C-alpha positions as a Markdown table, in Angstrom:
| # | Residue | x | y | z |
|---|---|---|---|---|
| 1 | Unk | -25.6 | -119.7 | 177.1 |
| 2 | Unk | -22.0 | -120.4 | 176.0 |
| 3 | Unk | -19.6 | -120.7 | 178.9 |
| 4 | Unk | -16.6 | -121.8 | 176.8 |
| 5 | Unk | -13.4 | -120.4 | 178.3 |
| 6 | Unk | -12.0 | -120.0 | 174.8 |
| 7 | Unk | -14.7 | -117.4 | 173.9 |
| 8 | Unk | -13.1 | -114.6 | 171.9 |
| 9 | Unk | -14.4 | -111.1 | 172.5 |
| 10 | Unk | -13.1 | -107.6 | 171.7 |
| 11 | Unk | -14.2 | -106.3 | 175.1 |
| 12 | Unk | -12.2 | -105.9 | 178.2 |
| 13 | Unk | -15.0 | -105.5 | 180.7 |
| 14 | Unk | -18.7 | -106.2 | 181.1 |
| 15 | Unk | -20.9 | -103.9 | 183.2 |
| 16 | Unk | -24.2 | -105.3 | 184.4 |
| 17 | Unk | -27.2 | -103.6 | 185.7 |
| 18 | Unk | -28.7 | -105.2 | 188.8 |
| 19 | Unk | -32.5 | -105.1 | 188.9 |
| 20 | Unk | -34.0 | -107.1 | 186.0 |
| 21 | Unk | -30.6 | -108.5 | 184.9 |
| 22 | Unk | -28.9 | -110.2 | 187.9 |
| 23 | Unk | -32.0 | -110.5 | 190.0 |
| 24 | Unk | -35.6 | -109.4 | 189.9 |
| 25 | Unk | -36.3 | -106.8 | 192.6 |
| 26 | Unk | -38.8 | -105.1 | 190.4 |
| 27 | Unk | -41.7 | -106.7 | 192.1 |
| 28 | Unk | -40.4 | -105.5 | 195.5 |
| 29 | Unk | -40.1 | -102.0 | 194.1 |
| 30 | Unk | -43.6 | -102.2 | 192.7 |
| 31 | Unk | -45.1 | -103.3 | 196.1 |
| 32 | Unk | -43.2 | -100.6 | 198.0 |
| 33 | Unk | -44.1 | -97.9 | 195.5 |
| 34 | Unk | -47.7 | -99.0 | 195.4 |
| 35 | Unk | -48.0 | -98.7 | 199.1 |
| 36 | Unk | -46.6 | -95.2 | 198.9 |
| 37 | Unk | -48.9 | -94.2 | 196.0 |
| 38 | Unk | -52.0 | -95.6 | 197.8 |
| 39 | Unk | -51.1 | -93.7 | 200.9 |
| 40 | Unk | -51.4 | -90.4 | 199.1 |
| 41 | Unk | -54.2 | -91.2 | 196.7 |
| 42 | Unk | -52.1 | -91.4 | 193.5 |
| 43 | Unk | -53.2 | -94.0 | 190.9 |
| 44 | Unk | -50.6 | -96.7 | 190.5 |
| 45 | Unk | -50.6 | -99.9 | 188.6 |
| 46 | Unk | -48.1 | -102.2 | 186.9 |
| 47 | Unk | -48.3 | -100.4 | 183.6 |
| 48 | Unk | -47.3 | -97.1 | 185.2 |
| 49 | Unk | -44.6 | -98.9 | 187.2 |
| 50 | Unk | -42.9 | -99.6 | 183.9 |
| 51 | Unk | -42.1 | -95.9 | 183.7 |
| 52 | Unk | -40.0 | -96.1 | 186.9 |
| 53 | Unk | -37.6 | -98.7 | 185.6 |
| 54 | Unk | -34.1 | -97.4 | 185.6 |
| 55 | Unk | -35.1 | -94.2 | 187.4 |
| 56 | Unk | -33.7 | -93.3 | 190.8 |
| 57 | Unk | -35.8 | -93.1 | 194.0 |
| 58 | Unk | -36.5 | -89.4 | 194.0 |
| 59 | Unk | -37.1 | -89.3 | 190.3 |
| 60 | Unk | -39.6 | -92.2 | 190.6 |
| 61 | Unk | -41.3 | -90.4 | 193.5 |
| 62 | Unk | -41.7 | -87.2 | 191.4 |
| 63 | Unk | -43.4 | -89.2 | 188.7 |
| 64 | Unk | -45.9 | -90.6 | 191.2 |
| 65 | Unk | -46.5 | -87.3 | 192.9 |
| 66 | Unk | -47.4 | -85.8 | 189.5 |
| 67 | Unk | -50.5 | -88.0 | 189.7 |
| 68 | Unk | -51.4 | -87.1 | 193.3 |
| 69 | Unk | -54.4 | -85.0 | 194.2 |
| 70 | Unk | -52.2 | -82.4 | 196.0 |
| 71 | Unk | -48.7 | -81.1 | 196.0 |
| 72 | Unk | -46.1 | -82.1 | 198.6 |
| 73 | Unk | -43.4 | -80.1 | 200.3 |
| 74 | Unk | -39.7 | -81.1 | 200.1 |
| 75 | Unk | -39.9 | -82.4 | 203.6 |
| 76 | Unk | -42.9 | -84.5 | 202.8 |
| 77 | Unk | -41.3 | -85.9 | 199.7 |
| 78 | Unk | -38.2 | -87.0 | 201.7 |
| 79 | Unk | -40.4 | -88.6 | 204.3 |
| 80 | Unk | -42.3 | -90.5 | 201.6 |
| 81 | Unk | -39.1 | -91.6 | 199.9 |
| 82 | Unk | -37.7 | -92.9 | 203.3 |
| 83 | Unk | -40.9 | -94.8 | 204.0 |
| 84 | Unk | -40.8 | -96.4 | 200.6 |
| 85 | Unk | -37.2 | -97.4 | 201.1 |
| 86 | Unk | -37.8 | -98.9 | 204.6 |
| 87 | Unk | -40.6 | -101.1 | 203.2 |
| 88 | Unk | -38.4 | -102.1 | 200.2 |
| 89 | Unk | -35.6 | -103.0 | 202.6 |
| 90 | Unk | -38.0 | -105.2 | 204.6 |
| 91 | Unk | -38.9 | -107.0 | 201.4 |
| 92 | Unk | -35.4 | -107.6 | 200.1 |
| 93 | Unk | -34.3 | -108.9 | 203.5 |
| 94 | Unk | -36.0 | -112.1 | 202.5 |
| 95 | Unk | -33.8 | -112.6 | 199.4 |
| 96 | Unk | -31.5 | -115.6 | 199.0 |
| 97 | Unk | -29.2 | -116.9 | 196.2 |
| 98 | Unk | -32.3 | -118.6 | 194.8 |
| 99 | Unk | -33.4 | -115.2 | 193.7 |
| 100 | Unk | -30.7 | -114.9 | 191.1 |
| 101 | Unk | -32.3 | -114.8 | 187.6 |
| 102 | Unk | -31.8 | -117.8 | 185.4 |
| 103 | Unk | -28.6 | -117.5 | 183.5 |
| 104 | Unk | -27.2 | -114.6 | 185.6 |
| 105 | Unk | -24.6 | -116.6 | 187.6 |
| 106 | Unk | -23.5 | -118.4 | 184.5 |
| 107 | Unk | -23.1 | -115.1 | 182.7 |
| 108 | Unk | -20.9 | -113.8 | 185.4 |
| 109 | Unk | -18.8 | -117.0 | 185.4 |
| 110 | Unk | -18.4 | -116.9 | 181.6 |
| 111 | Unk | -17.2 | -113.3 | 181.7 |
| 112 | Unk | -14.7 | -114.1 | 184.4 |
| 113 | Unk | -13.5 | -117.2 | 182.6 |
| 114 | Unk | -12.9 | -115.1 | 179.5 |
| 115 | Unk | -10.5 | -112.9 | 181.6 |
| 116 | Unk | -12.7 | -109.8 | 181.5 |
| 117 | Unk | -13.3 | -107.3 | 184.3 |
| 118 | Unk | -16.8 | -107.2 | 185.8 |
| 119 | Unk | -18.6 | -104.1 | 187.0 |
| 120 | Unk | -22.1 | -103.4 | 188.4 |
| 121 | Unk | -23.9 | -100.1 | 187.6 |
| 122 | Unk | -27.1 | -99.8 | 189.7 |
| 123 | Unk | -29.1 | -96.7 | 190.6 |
| 124 | Unk | -30.3 | -98.7 | 193.7 |
| 125 | Unk | -28.9 | -97.4 | 197.0 |
| 126 | Unk | -29.5 | -100.9 | 198.3 |
| 127 | Unk | -27.2 | -102.6 | 195.7 |
| 128 | Unk | -24.7 | -103.9 | 198.2 |
| 129 | Unk | -27.4 | -105.3 | 200.4 |
| 130 | Unk | -28.9 | -107.2 | 197.5 |
| 131 | Unk | -25.6 | -108.5 | 196.4 |
| 132 | Unk | -24.9 | -109.7 | 199.9 |
| 133 | Unk | -28.3 | -111.4 | 200.1 |
| 134 | Unk | -27.6 | -113.1 | 196.7 |
| 135 | Unk | -24.1 | -114.2 | 197.8 |
| 136 | Unk | -22.3 | -112.7 | 194.8 |
| 137 | Unk | -20.7 | -109.5 | 196.0 |
| 138 | Unk | -17.3 | -110.9 | 195.4 |
| 139 | Unk | -18.1 | -111.6 | 191.8 |
| 140 | Unk | -17.7 | -107.9 | 190.9 |
| 141 | Unk | -14.5 | -106.0 | 190.5 |
| 142 | Unk | -16.3 | -102.7 | 191.1 |
| 143 | Unk | -19.8 | -101.6 | 192.1 |
| 144 | Unk | -21.2 | -98.2 | 191.3 |
| 145 | Unk | -24.5 | -97.3 | 192.9 |
| 146 | Unk | -26.6 | -94.2 | 193.4 |
| 147 | Unk | -24.5 | -93.0 | 196.3 |
| 148 | Unk | -21.5 | -92.7 | 194.0 |
| 149 | Unk | -22.9 | -90.5 | 191.2 |
| 150 | Unk | -24.7 | -87.2 | 190.8 |
| 151 | Unk | -26.7 | -88.0 | 187.6 |
| 152 | Unk | -29.1 | -91.0 | 187.3 |
| 153 | Unk | -29.8 | -93.0 | 184.2 |
| 154 | Unk | -30.4 | -92.2 | 181.3 |
| 155 | Unk | -27.3 | -89.9 | 182.0 |
| 156 | Unk | -24.2 | -92.0 | 181.1 |
| 157 | Unk | -22.3 | -91.0 | 184.3 |
| 158 | Unk | -22.9 | -94.3 | 186.1 |
| 159 | Unk | -21.4 | -96.4 | 183.3 |
| 160 | Unk | -18.6 | -94.0 | 182.6 |
| 161 | Unk | -17.7 | -94.1 | 186.3 |
| 162 | Unk | -17.8 | -97.9 | 186.3 |
| 163 | Unk | -15.5 | -98.0 | 183.3 |
| 164 | Unk | -13.1 | -95.6 | 185.0 |
| 165 | Unk | -13.0 | -97.6 | 188.2 |
| 166 | Unk | -12.3 | -100.8 | 186.2 |
| 167 | Unk | -9.5 | -99.1 | 184.3 |
| 168 | Unk | -11.1 | -99.8 | 180.9 |
| 169 | Unk | -12.0 | -97.4 | 178.1 |
| 170 | Unk | -15.8 | -97.1 | 177.5 |
| 171 | Unk | -15.4 | -98.3 | 173.9 |
| 172 | Unk | -14.0 | -101.6 | 175.3 |
| 173 | Unk | -17.0 | -102.2 | 177.6 |
| 174 | Unk | -20.2 | -104.1 | 177.1 |
| 175 | Unk | -23.2 | -103.0 | 179.1 |
| 176 | Unk | -26.1 | -105.1 | 180.0 |
| 177 | Unk | -29.5 | -103.5 | 180.9 |
| 178 | Unk | -33.2 | -104.3 | 181.0 |
| 179 | Unk | -34.5 | -100.7 | 181.0 |
| 180 | Unk | -34.7 | -98.2 | 178.2 |
| 181 | Unk | -33.1 | -95.5 | 180.4 |
| 182 | Unk | -30.2 | -97.9 | 181.1 |
| 183 | Unk | -29.7 | -98.8 | 177.5 |
| 184 | Unk | -29.6 | -95.1 | 176.7 |
| 185 | Unk | -27.0 | -94.5 | 179.4 |
| 186 | Unk | -24.8 | -97.3 | 177.9 |
| 187 | Unk | -25.1 | -96.0 | 174.4 |
| 188 | Unk | -24.4 | -92.4 | 175.4 |
| 189 | Unk | -21.3 | -93.6 | 177.3 |
| 190 | Unk | -20.0 | -95.0 | 174.0 |
| 191 | Unk | -20.4 | -98.6 | 174.9 |
| 192 | Unk | -22.1 | -101.5 | 173.2 |
| 193 | Unk | -25.4 | -102.3 | 174.8 |
| 194 | Unk | -27.2 | -105.6 | 175.3 |
| 195 | Unk | -30.8 | -105.3 | 176.3 |
| 196 | Unk | -32.6 | -107.9 | 178.3 |
| 197 | Unk | -36.3 | -107.9 | 177.5 |
| 198 | Unk | -38.4 | -106.6 | 174.6 |
| 199 | Unk | -36.9 | -105.2 | 171.4 |
| 200 | Unk | -39.9 | -102.8 | 171.2 |
| 201 | Unk | -38.8 | -101.2 | 174.5 |
| 202 | Unk | -35.0 | -101.6 | 174.2 |
| 203 | Unk | -34.8 | -100.4 | 170.6 |
| 204 | Unk | -31.5 | -98.5 | 171.1 |
| 205 | Unk | -29.7 | -101.7 | 172.2 |
| 206 | Unk | -27.2 | -103.3 | 169.8 |
| 207 | Unk | -28.6 | -106.7 | 170.6 |
| 208 | Unk | -31.7 | -107.8 | 172.6 |
| 209 | Unk | -32.0 | -111.1 | 174.4 |
| 210 | Unk | -35.2 | -112.4 | 176.1 |
| 211 | Unk | -33.4 | -113.5 | 179.3 |
| 212 | Unk | -29.9 | -113.9 | 180.7 |
| 213 | Unk | -30.1 | -117.5 | 179.7 |
| 214 | Unk | -29.4 | -116.3 | 176.1 |
| 215 | Unk | -26.3 | -114.2 | 177.1 |
| 216 | Unk | -23.4 | -115.4 | 175.0 |
| 217 | Unk | -20.2 | -113.4 | 175.3 |
| 218 | Unk | -18.9 | -114.7 | 172.0 |
| 219 | Unk | -21.8 | -113.1 | 170.1 |
| 220 | Unk | -20.8 | -109.5 | 170.7 |
């Protein structure tokens, strides 16, 4: 990845997703959701878990409950969501700066060196906790999480809110995501999208890289 301070870019801000871009909490989410699904007899595996990427907690729970052998009241659904979150919080409490994905810190440093604003757009309600565990909370000019917005990805609200908080027009923002729902949110916000992962999944992205180690600000 290029970290040359003289990188030229037309953008004024870069807005990153958290899970799958900065760090990989996906496995922790998988373990917590699997425990939830197992407790209610709903089939759950890693393939189905892919459908939950970029989807908020209650949206993910509804997808799981659709496979359960019985229906659940609103009160029961809230209890299941809370139980899942408690287990997830126990898992992420073990995170350290070593859990940053390869290339993530270098990407943040390159964006800052280029003089751009840096935002985070995560549907996780635990985003601040994760950032603190990773030791990078101060790297971001603004953080927008699920508590800040009404509509989850693929709705563009979270990226539009981040751009507004950063004081940058959406057209001047570059968004970085690993989920199809997140890429859709970036594109519908009127931003340029970089997808991290498979081109087959992230087909709406303007550019797809295999990992953050390939992130090069001068390429966009």
